DSSP file (Angstrom, degrees, kcal/mol; ACC not computed):
  #  RESIDUE AA STRUCTURE BP1 BP2  ACC     N-H-->O    O-->H-N    N-H-->O    O-->H-N    TCO  KAPPA ALPHA  PHI   PSI    X-CA   Y-CA   Z-CA
    1    1 A X              0   0    0      0, 0.0     2,-0.4     0, 0.0    26,-0.1   0.000 360.0 360.0 360.0 129.1  128.3   50.1  177.3
    2    2 A X        -     0   0    0     24,-0.1     2,-0.4    25,-0.1    24,-0.2  -0.702 360.0-166.4 -86.6 134.2  130.5   50.6  180.3
    3    3 A X  E     -A   25   0A   0     22,-2.2    22,-2.9    -2,-0.4     2,-0.4  -0.912   6.1-155.5-115.4 147.4  133.0   47.8  181.2
    4    4 A X  E     -A   24   0A   0    104,-0.5     2,-0.4    -2,-0.4   106,-0.3  -0.989  10.0-175.1-128.0 130.2  134.9   47.3  184.5
    5    5 A X  E     -A   23   0A   0     18,-2.3    18,-2.6    -2,-0.4     2,-0.4  -0.985   8.9-155.9-125.6 127.7  138.1   45.3  184.7
    6    6 A X  E     +A   22   0A   0     -2,-0.4     2,-0.3    16,-0.2    16,-0.2  -0.810  21.5 162.4 -98.9 146.7  140.0   44.5  187.9
    7    7 A X  E     +A   21   0A   0     14,-2.3    14,-3.1    -2,-0.4   105,-0.1  -0.974  36.4  72.8-151.4 167.9  143.7   43.8  187.9
    8    8 A X        +     0   0    0     -2,-0.3    11,-0.3     1,-0.3    -1,-0.1   0.358  60.8 133.5 110.3  -3.6  146.6   43.7  190.3
    9    9 A X        +     0   0    0     12,-0.1     2,-0.3     9,-0.1    -1,-0.3  -0.153  21.2 120.9 -70.6 174.7  145.8   40.5  192.2
   10   10 A X  E     -d  114   0B   0    103,-0.9   105,-2.8   102,-0.1     2,-0.4  -0.991  59.0 -49.3 164.0-164.6  148.4   37.9  192.9
   11   11 A X  E     +d  115   0B   0     -2,-0.3     2,-0.3   103,-0.2   105,-0.2  -0.855  51.4 165.4-103.8 140.0  150.2   35.9  195.5
   12   12 A X  E     -d  116   0B   0    103,-2.4   105,-2.2    -2,-0.4     2,-0.1  -0.987  35.2-110.5-149.2 150.9  151.9   37.5  198.5
   13   13 A X    >   -     0   0    0     -2,-0.3     3,-2.1   103,-0.2    72,-0.2  -0.465  53.3 -79.5 -75.6 154.1  153.3   36.5  201.8
   14   14 A X  T 3  S+     0   0    0      1,-0.3    72,-0.2    -2,-0.1    -1,-0.1  -0.329 121.6  29.6 -55.9 135.8  151.5   37.5  205.1
   15   15 A X  T 3  S+     0   0    0     70,-3.1    69,-0.7     1,-0.3    -1,-0.3   0.217  98.5 118.0  95.4 -11.9  152.4   41.0  206.0
   16   16 A X    <   -     0   0    0     -3,-2.1    69,-2.0    69,-0.3    -1,-0.3  -0.103  55.8-123.9 -83.1-174.9  152.8   42.0  202.4
   17   17 A X        +     0   0    0     66,-0.2     2,-0.3    67,-0.2    66,-0.2  -0.894  20.9 180.0-130.6 153.8  151.0   44.6  200.3
   18   18 A X  E     - B   0  82A   0     64,-2.0    64,-3.4    -2,-0.3     2,-0.5  -0.976  17.4-145.5-146.9 154.2  149.1   44.7  197.0
   19   19 A X  E     - B   0  81A   0     -2,-0.3     2,-0.4   -11,-0.3    62,-0.2  -0.974  15.0-160.3-117.9 114.7  147.3   47.4  195.0
   20   20 A X  E     - B   0  80A   0     60,-2.5    60,-2.1    -2,-0.5     2,-0.4  -0.758   6.7-157.5 -90.7 137.7  144.2   46.3  193.2
   21   21 A X  E     -AB   7  79A   0    -14,-3.1   -14,-2.3    -2,-0.4     2,-0.5  -0.921   9.0-163.1-118.8 147.1  142.9   48.5  190.3
   22   22 A X  E     -AB   6  78A   0     56,-2.4    56,-2.1    -2,-0.4     2,-0.6  -0.921  13.1-166.8-128.9 103.5  139.4   48.7  188.9
   23   23 A X  E     -AB   5  77A   0    -18,-2.6   -18,-2.3    -2,-0.5     2,-0.4  -0.832   4.4-160.0-102.6 124.6  139.3   50.4  185.5
   24   24 A X  E     -A    4   0A   0     52,-2.8     2,-0.3    -2,-0.6   -20,-0.2  -0.839  14.2-176.0-100.4 136.9  136.0   51.5  184.0
   25   25 A X  E     +A    3   0A   0    -22,-2.9   -22,-2.2    -2,-0.4     2,-0.3  -0.922  35.7  56.7-132.7 156.5  135.9   52.0  180.3
   26   26 A X  S    S-     0   0    0     -2,-0.3     2,-1.0   -24,-0.2   -24,-0.1  -0.781 102.8 -23.4 121.4-168.5  133.3   53.3  177.8
   27   27 A X  S    S+     0   0    0     -2,-0.3     2,-0.5   -26,-0.1    75,-0.2  -0.694  72.5 171.3 -80.5 106.2  131.4   56.6  177.7
   28   28 A X        +     0   0    0     -2,-1.0    73,-0.2     1,-0.1     3,-0.1  -0.970  22.9 176.2-125.5 122.1  131.5   57.8  181.4
   29   29 A X  S    S-     0   0    0     71,-3.1     2,-0.3    -2,-0.5    72,-0.2   0.814  74.2 -14.8 -90.0 -38.4  130.3   61.2  182.4
   30   30 A X  E     -E  100   0B   0     70,-1.5    70,-2.6    46,-0.0     2,-0.5  -0.989  52.6-131.7-162.1 156.0  130.9   60.6  186.2
   31   31 A X  E     -E   99   0B   0     -2,-0.3    68,-0.3    68,-0.2     3,-0.1  -0.973  19.0-175.5-112.7 122.8  131.4   57.9  188.7
   32   32 A X  E     -     0   0B   0     66,-2.0    21,-3.7    -2,-0.5     2,-0.3   0.918  63.4 -23.4 -82.7 -50.6  129.1   58.3  191.7
   33   33 A X  E     -EF  98  52B   0     65,-1.6    65,-2.8    19,-0.2    -1,-0.3  -0.979  53.4-154.7-162.2 160.1  130.4   55.5  194.0
   34   34 A X  E     -EF  97  51B   0     17,-2.3    17,-2.6    -2,-0.3     2,-0.3  -0.993   4.9-158.6-149.7 148.8  132.3   52.2  193.9
   35   35 A X  E     -EF  96  50B   0     61,-2.8    61,-2.3    -2,-0.3     2,-0.5  -0.915   9.2-148.5-123.2 146.1  132.6   49.1  196.1
   36   36 A X  E     +EF  95  49B   0     13,-2.9    12,-2.9    -2,-0.3    13,-1.8  -0.991  23.8 178.7-111.1 126.2  135.2   46.4  196.6
   37   37 A X  E     -EF  94  47B   0     57,-2.9    57,-2.5    -2,-0.5     2,-0.4  -0.768   8.6-160.3-114.4 163.3  133.7   43.0  197.5
   38   38 A X  E     -EF  93  46B   0      8,-2.3     8,-3.4    -2,-0.3     2,-0.4  -0.995   6.7-162.0-144.2 153.9  135.5   39.7  198.1
   39   39 A X  E     -E   92   0B   0     53,-2.2    53,-2.3    -2,-0.4     2,-0.2  -0.938   7.9-162.2-137.0 113.1  134.5   36.1  198.1
   40   40 A X    >   -     0   0    0      4,-0.4     3,-2.0    -2,-0.4    51,-0.1  -0.539  44.8 -75.5 -88.8 161.9  136.6   33.4  199.7
   41   41 A X  T 3  S+     0   0    0      1,-0.3    -1,-0.1    -2,-0.2     3,-0.1  -0.291 118.7   6.1 -55.8 131.1  136.1   29.7  198.9
   42   42 A X  T 3  S+     0   0    0      1,-0.2     2,-0.3    -3,-0.1    -1,-0.3   0.557 113.4 101.5  73.7   5.0  133.0   28.3  200.6
   43   43 A X  S <  S-     0   0    0     -3,-2.0    -1,-0.2     1,-0.0     2,-0.1  -0.803  74.8-104.2-120.7 160.8  131.9   31.8  201.8
   44   44 A X        -     0   0    0     -2,-0.3    -4,-0.4     1,-0.1     2,-0.2  -0.468  46.9 -92.1 -81.9 159.8  129.5   34.4  200.8
   45   45 A X        -     0   0    0     -6,-0.2     2,-0.4    -2,-0.1    -6,-0.2  -0.465  47.6-161.5 -68.7 134.2  130.5   37.4  199.0
   46   46 A X  E     -F   38   0B   0     -8,-3.4    -8,-2.3    -2,-0.2     2,-0.5  -0.914  22.0-116.1-122.3 149.5  131.2   40.3  201.5
   47   47 A X  E     +F   37   0B   0     -2,-0.4   -10,-0.3   -10,-0.2     3,-0.1  -0.687  33.8 174.2 -77.8 126.0  131.5   44.1  201.1
   48   48 A X  E     -     0   0B   0    -12,-2.9    12,-2.6    -2,-0.5     2,-0.3   0.865  58.5  -4.5-101.1 -49.8  135.0   45.1  202.0
   49   49 A X  E     -FG  36  59B   0    -13,-1.8   -13,-2.9    10,-0.2    -1,-0.4  -0.997  55.6-165.5-151.3 147.3  135.2   48.9  201.1
   50   50 A X  E     -FG  35  58B   0      8,-2.5     8,-1.8    -2,-0.3     2,-0.4  -0.963   2.2-166.4-132.8 150.8  133.1   51.6  199.6
   51   51 A X  E     -FG  34  57B   0    -17,-2.6   -17,-2.3    -2,-0.4     2,-0.4  -0.979   4.6-161.7-141.0 133.4  133.8   55.1  198.3
   52   52 A X  E >>  -FG  33  56B   0      4,-2.9     4,-1.5    -2,-0.4     3,-1.4  -0.924  69.2 -30.5-111.9 129.8  131.2   57.7  197.6
   53   53 A X  T 34 S-     0   0    0    -21,-3.7   -19,-0.1    -2,-0.4    -2,-0.0  -0.426 113.9 -49.0  58.6-130.8  132.3   60.6  195.3
   54   54 A X  T 34 S+     0   0    0     -2,-0.1    17,-0.2    16,-0.0    -1,-0.2   0.308 132.1  28.6-119.3  10.3  135.9   61.1  195.9
   55   55 A X  T <4 S+     0   0    0     -3,-1.4     2,-0.5     1,-0.1    -2,-0.2   0.681  83.5  90.9-138.8 -35.6  136.1   61.2  199.6
   56   56 A X  E  <  +G   52   0B   0     -4,-1.5    -4,-2.9     2,-0.0     2,-0.3  -0.626  53.8 176.7 -80.6 118.0  133.6   59.4  201.8
   57   57 A X  E     -G   51   0B   0     -2,-0.5     2,-0.3    -6,-0.2    -6,-0.2  -0.932  16.3-172.3-128.4 151.5  134.8   55.9  202.5
   58   58 A X  E     -G   50   0B   0     -8,-1.8    -8,-2.5    -2,-0.3     2,-0.3  -0.979   5.4-170.3-134.2 148.1  133.7   52.9  204.5
   59   59 A X  E     -G   49   0B   0     -2,-0.3   -10,-0.2   -10,-0.2     2,-0.1  -0.991  29.5-108.3-139.0 148.1  135.3   49.7  205.5
   60   60 A X    >>  -     0   0    0    -12,-2.6     3,-2.4    -2,-0.3     4,-0.9  -0.479  42.1-112.4 -68.2 148.1  134.4   46.4  207.0
   61   61 A X  G >4 S+     0   0    0      1,-0.3     3,-0.7     2,-0.2    -1,-0.1   0.840 111.9  64.1 -55.6 -36.2  136.0   46.1  210.5
   62   62 A X  G 34 S+     0   0    0      1,-0.2    -1,-0.3     3,-0.0   -14,-0.0   0.653 111.7  34.1 -66.7 -13.6  138.3   43.3  209.5
   63   63 A X  G X> S+     0   0    0     -3,-2.4     3,-2.3   -15,-0.2     4,-2.2   0.450  83.5 128.9-121.3  -1.3  140.2   45.5  207.0
   64   64 A X  T << S+     0   0    0     -4,-0.9     4,-0.1    -3,-0.7    -3,-0.0  -0.237  81.5  13.5 -53.3 140.6  140.1   48.9  208.8
   65   65 A X  T 34 S+     0   0    0      2,-0.3    -1,-0.3     1,-0.1     3,-0.1   0.385 125.2  64.3  72.9  -4.5  143.5   50.5  209.1
   66   66 A X  T <4 S+     0   0    0     -3,-2.3    17,-2.3     1,-0.2     2,-0.3   0.676  97.1  48.4-113.0 -37.7  144.9   48.0  206.6
   67   67 A X  E  <  -C   82   0A   0     -4,-2.2     2,-0.4    15,-0.2    -2,-0.3  -0.844  60.1-166.7-110.8 147.4  143.1   48.8  203.3
   68   68 A X  E     -C   81   0A   0     13,-2.1    13,-3.0    -2,-0.3     2,-0.4  -0.998   6.1-156.2-129.3 126.1  142.5   52.1  201.6
   69   69 A X  E     +C   80   0A   0     -2,-0.4     2,-0.3    11,-0.2    11,-0.2  -0.849  24.3 158.8-101.7 138.3  140.0   52.8  198.8
   70   70 A X  E     -C   79   0A   0      9,-1.4     9,-3.3    -2,-0.4     2,-0.3  -0.963  24.5-138.5-152.0 168.5  140.6   55.8  196.5
   71   71 A X  E     -C   78   0A   0     -2,-0.3     2,-0.5     7,-0.2     7,-0.2  -0.944   8.7-155.5-130.1 147.8  139.7   57.0  193.1
   72   72 A X  E >>> -C   77   0A   0      5,-2.7     5,-1.9    -2,-0.3     3,-0.8  -0.904  16.2-172.1-120.5 100.0  141.3   58.7  190.1
   73   73 A X  G >45S+     0   0    0     -2,-0.5     3,-1.1     1,-0.3    -1,-0.1   0.865  79.9  58.5 -61.1 -39.8  138.5   60.4  188.4
   74   74 A X  G 345S+     0   0    0      1,-0.3    -1,-0.3    -3,-0.1    -2,-0.0   0.775 115.3  36.9 -59.9 -28.4  140.4   61.4  185.4
   75   75 A X  G <45S-     0   0    0     -3,-0.8    -1,-0.3     2,-0.2   -51,-0.2   0.351 104.0-127.9-102.8   2.2  141.3   57.9  184.7
   76   76 A X  T <<5 +     0   0    0     -3,-1.1   -52,-2.8    -4,-0.5     2,-0.4   0.896  64.8 136.1  47.2  44.8  137.9   56.4  185.8
   77   77 A X  E   < -BC  23  72A   0     -5,-1.9    -5,-2.7   -54,-0.2     2,-0.4  -0.927  43.4-158.3-123.9 147.4  139.9   54.0  188.0
   78   78 A X  E     -BC  22  71A   0    -56,-2.1   -56,-2.4    -2,-0.4     2,-0.3  -0.976  15.2-156.8-123.2 136.3  139.2   52.9  191.6
   79   79 A X  E     -BC  21  70A   0     -9,-3.3    -9,-1.4    -2,-0.4     2,-0.4  -0.748  14.5-159.9-112.7 155.5  142.1   51.5  193.7
   80   80 A X  E     -BC  20  69A   0    -60,-2.1   -60,-2.5    -2,-0.3     2,-0.6  -0.884  12.2-162.0-135.4 106.1  142.2   49.2  196.8
   81   81 A X  E     -BC  19  68A   0    -13,-3.0   -13,-2.1    -2,-0.4     2,-0.5  -0.783  10.8-167.3 -88.8 119.3  145.6   49.6  198.6
   82   82 A X  E     +BC  18  67A   0    -64,-3.4   -64,-2.0    -2,-0.6     2,-0.3  -0.949   9.7 174.8-118.6 118.5  145.9   46.5  200.9
   83   83 A X        +     0   0    0    -17,-2.3   -66,-0.2    -2,-0.5   -67,-0.2  -0.729  60.5  23.0-111.9 163.6  148.7   46.5  203.6
   84   84 A X  S    S-     0   0    0    -69,-0.7    -1,-0.2    -2,-0.3   -68,-0.2   0.905  84.8-160.0  54.7  50.8  149.5   44.0  206.3
   85   85 A X        -     0   0    0    -69,-2.0   -70,-3.1    -3,-0.2     2,-0.3  -0.339   7.2-158.7 -76.6 147.6  147.8   41.2  204.4
   86   86 A X    >   -     0   0    0    -72,-0.2     3,-2.3    -3,-0.1     4,-0.3  -0.835  31.9-109.1-120.8 154.5  146.7   38.1  206.2
   87   87 A X  G >  S+     0   0    0     -2,-0.3     3,-2.1     1,-0.3    29,-0.4   0.868 118.0  62.3 -52.1 -37.8  145.9   34.6  205.0
   88   88 A X  G 3  S+     0   0    0      1,-0.3    -1,-0.3   -48,-0.0   -48,-0.1   0.544  89.4  69.8 -71.9  -1.4  142.2   35.3  205.8
   89   89 A X  G <  S+     0   0    0     -3,-2.3    -1,-0.3    27,-0.1    -2,-0.2   0.588  70.7 119.1 -83.6  -9.5  142.3   38.1  203.1
   90   90 A X    <   +     0   0    0     -3,-2.1     2,-0.3    -4,-0.3    25,-0.2  -0.397  41.5 109.1 -61.2 127.9  142.6   35.4  200.4
   91   91 A X  E    S- H   0 114B   0     23,-1.8    23,-2.9   -51,-0.1     2,-0.5  -0.958  75.7 -82.7-177.5 168.0  139.6   35.7  198.1
   92   92 A X  E     -EH  39 113B   0    -53,-2.3   -53,-2.2    -2,-0.3     2,-0.5  -0.895  48.2-146.4 -87.0 126.2  138.5   36.7  194.7
   93   93 A X  E     -EH  38 112B   0     19,-2.6    19,-2.1    -2,-0.5     2,-0.4  -0.840  15.1-168.4 -99.9 130.6  138.1   40.5  194.8
   94   94 A X  E     -E   37   0B   0    -57,-2.5   -57,-2.9    -2,-0.5     2,-0.4  -0.901   9.9-145.7-120.8 143.6  135.4   42.1  192.7
   95   95 A X  E     -E   36   0B   0     -2,-0.4    14,-1.8   -59,-0.2     2,-0.4  -0.889   7.5-166.3-109.4 140.4  134.7   45.8  191.9
   96   96 A X  E     -EI  35 108B   0    -61,-2.3   -61,-2.8    -2,-0.4     2,-0.4  -0.998   8.4-170.2-126.9 125.2  131.3   47.4  191.5
   97   97 A X  E     -EI  34 107B   0     10,-2.6    10,-2.5    -2,-0.4     2,-0.4  -0.970   3.8-170.0-123.1 130.2  131.1   50.9  189.9
   98   98 A X  E     +EI  33 106B   0    -65,-2.8   -66,-2.0    -2,-0.4   -65,-1.6  -0.944  32.0 107.2-117.2 135.8  128.0   53.1  189.8
   99   99 A X  E     -EI  31 105B   0      6,-2.0     6,-2.4    -2,-0.4     2,-0.5  -0.909  59.7 -64.8-176.1-154.8  127.8   56.2  187.7
  100  100 A X  E     +EI  30 104B   0    -70,-2.6   -71,-3.1    -2,-0.3   -70,-1.5  -0.972  40.2 151.4-127.5 121.1  126.5   58.0  184.6
  101  101 A X  S    S-     0   0    0      2,-3.5   -73,-0.1    -2,-0.5     4,-0.1   0.064  89.3 -45.4-107.0-129.9  127.1   57.3  181.0
  102  102 A X  S    S+     0   0    0    -75,-0.2     2,-0.3    -2,-0.1   -74,-0.1   0.762 141.8  15.2 -71.9 -20.7  124.2   58.2  178.7
  103  103 A X  S    S-     0   0    0      0, 0.0    -2,-3.5     0, 0.0     2,-0.2  -0.864 108.3 -74.0-136.7 176.4  122.2   56.5  181.4
  104  104 A X  E     -I  100   0B   0     -2,-0.3     2,-0.3    -4,-0.2    -4,-0.3  -0.477  52.6-162.0 -68.3 141.4  122.9   55.4  184.9
  105  105 A X  E     -I   99   0B   0     -6,-2.4    -6,-2.0    -2,-0.2     2,-0.3  -0.943  21.9-175.4-126.8 153.1  125.1   52.4  185.1
  106  106 A X  E     +I   98   0B   0     -2,-0.3     2,-0.4    -8,-0.2    -8,-0.2  -0.823  25.9 174.7-145.4  97.3  125.9   49.7  187.8
  107  107 A X  E     -I   97   0B   0    -10,-2.5   -10,-2.6    -2,-0.3     2,-0.3  -0.888  21.2-153.0-127.8 136.6  128.6   47.4  186.6
  108  108 A X  E     -I   96   0B   0     -2,-0.4  -104,-0.5   -12,-0.2   -12,-0.2  -0.739  15.0-135.3-101.7 152.4  130.6   44.6  188.1
  109  109 A X        -     0   0    0    -14,-1.8  -104,-0.2    -2,-0.3     3,-0.1  -0.355  29.1-108.5 -90.4-178.6  134.1   43.4  187.0
  110  110 A X        -     0   0    0   -106,-0.3  -105,-0.1     1,-0.2   -16,-0.1   0.513  61.4-114.3 -93.1  -9.5  135.0   39.7  186.6
  111  111 A X        -     0   0    0    -16,-0.1     2,-0.4     1,-0.1   -17,-0.2   0.143  18.4-124.7  94.9 154.2  137.2   39.6  189.7
  112  112 A X  E     - H   0  93B   0    -19,-2.1   -19,-2.6  -105,-0.1     2,-0.3  -0.996  24.3-116.1-140.0 134.9  140.8   39.2  190.5
  113  113 A X  E     - H   0  92B   0     -2,-0.4  -103,-0.9   -21,-0.2     2,-0.5  -0.497  23.6-172.4 -75.0 124.1  142.4   36.6  192.8
  114  114 A X  E     -dH  10  91B   0    -23,-2.9   -23,-1.8    -2,-0.3     2,-0.5  -0.976   5.3-176.0-110.8 127.6  144.4   37.5  195.9
  115  115 A X  E     -d   11   0B   0   -105,-2.8  -103,-2.4    -2,-0.5     2,-0.6  -0.981   7.8-170.9-124.5 123.2  146.3   34.8  197.8
  116  116 A X  E     +d   12   0B   0     -2,-0.5     2,-0.3   -29,-0.4  -103,-0.2  -0.937  30.7 133.4-114.0 116.6  148.1   35.4  200.9
  117  117 A X              0   0    0   -105,-2.2    -2,-0.1    -2,-0.6   -31,-0.0  -0.996 360.0 360.0-159.2 151.4  150.2   32.4  202.0
  118  118 A X              0   0    0     -2,-0.3  -105,-0.1  -105,-0.2    -1,-0.1   0.407 360.0 360.0 -93.7 360.0  153.6   31.6  203.3
């Protein structure tokens, strides 16, 4: 069974940076794609960034040029580098990873809190 765990969240002042990590564990032959989502209090969960394979990325307009998604295939880990953070980036961030173990898997992590406040 494949498990996904996010870590790296925390509290930061506006303009600061954080790097979130999403580590997949278990029998993993390949990771096809991964997404980072976030959910702020009282709001619906939104897709923030996606990566397909090791290179094709997409971002929601509100984080373009500030966030970067990347993967370390050898470590089965997906990263979200967040710069120039704003209070409106405050949310619980979730990682979703899709790939192949003995079967196809589509697994979510439990989320990590990011708080941007002065």
